[in-house]
C-alpha positions as CSV (number, residue, x, y, z in Angstrom):
1,M,0.0,0.0,0.0
2,M,1.4,3.4,-1.0
3,L,1.1,6.0,1.7
4,P,2.3,9.6,1.6
5,P,5.3,10.5,3.7
6,A,4.6,10.9,7.4
7,I,7.8,12.5,8.9
8,L,10.5,14.7,7.5
9,D,13.7,14.4,9.4
10,L,16.0,17.4,8.8
11,E,19.5,17.7,10.2
12,V,21.8,20.7,9.7
13,A,25.4,20.7,11.0
14,P,27.2,24.0,10.5
15,P,30.9,24.2,11.3
16,D,31.9,25.3,14.9
17,R,28.3,24.9,16.1
18,R,26.1,22.3,17.5
19,R,24.1,20.4,14.9
20,V,20.3,21.1,14.7
21,R,17.9,18.3,14.1
22,V,14.2,18.9,13.4
23,W,11.4,16.4,12.9
24,L,8.5,17.8,10.9
25,P,5.3,15.7,11.2
26,L,3.9,15.7,7.7
27,F,1.0,13.4,8.7
28,L,-0.7,16.5,10.4
29,L,-1.1,17.9,6.9
30,W,-2.9,14.8,5.5
31,P,-6.5,16.0,6.3
32,L,-5.9,19.3,4.6
33,A,-4.2,17.6,1.6
34,L,-7.2,15.1,1.4
35,V,-9.7,18.0,1.1
36,L,-7.5,19.7,-1.6
37,V,-7.0,16.5,-3.5
38,V,-10.7,15.7,-3.6
39,L,-11.5,19.2,-4.7
40,A,-8.8,19.0,-7.4
41,L,-10.0,15.6,-8.5
42,V,-13.6,16.9,-9.0
43,C,-12.3,19.9,-11.0
44,T,-10.1,17.7,-13.2
45,V,-12.9,15.2,-13.9
46,L,-15.2,18.1,-14.8
47,T,-12.6,19.6,-17.0
48,D,-11.9,16.4,-18.8
49,F,-15.6,15.8,-19.3
50,V,-16.1,19.3,-20.7
51,L,-13.2,18.9,-23.1
52,I,-14.6,15.6,-24.4
53,V,-18.1,17.1,-24.8
54,I,-17.0,20.2,-26.7
55,G,-14.8,18.1,-29.0
56,Q,-11.5,19.8,-28.2
57,R,-8.3,18.0,-27.6
58,Y,-8.5,15.7,-24.6
59,H,-5.6,16.6,-22.2
60,H,-6.0,13.9,-19.4
61,Y,-5.8,16.2,-16.4
62,T,-7.2,13.5,-14.1
63,V,-4.5,11.1,-15.1
64,L,-1.9,13.8,-14.5
65,L,-3.3,14.4,-11.0
66,V,-3.4,10.8,-10.0
67,R,0.1,10.1,-11.2
68,S,1.5,13.1,-9.5
69,L,0.0,11.8,-6.2
70,G,1.7,8.5,-6.9
71,V,5.0,10.3,-7.3
72,M,4.4,12.1,-4.0
73,C,3.8,8.8,-2.3
74,E,7.0,7.3,-3.8
75,T,9.1,10.0,-2.0
76,R,8.7,8.0,1.2
77,G,12.2,6.6,2.1
78,M,14.1,9.3,0.2
79,V,17.4,10.4,1.7
80,V,19.2,13.6,0.6
81,R,22.6,14.4,1.8
82,I,24.3,17.7,1.0
83,N,27.9,18.5,2.0
84,N,29.6,21.6,0.6
85,G,32.7,21.4,2.8
86,T,31.5,23.7,5.5
87,T,27.9,22.7,6.2
88,T,26.2,19.3,6.1
89,V,22.5,19.0,5.5
90,N,20.8,15.6,5.8
91,M,17.1,15.1,4.9
92,T,15.2,11.9,5.3
93,V,11.5,11.4,4.3
94,R,9.8,8.6,6.3
């Protein structure tokens, strides 16, 4: 089952300072995201339907929305590490 990311773990380690680690609970945004996704899904279905009815080129907006949600869910487990010689930034999406 594909679920969107739940926690973003961000760690910044500047030189000559103590490292800073922050956990951002993304699961708190899920209810808001659900409302926005349902609204966007209704709009894209209506847009696709209107484009079919008036005979214009069909753009598949609904498919675009569903696949972009799939890409968002696939970011779970992503690890990004940036080191420029002076500062280190580590980001983990869980």
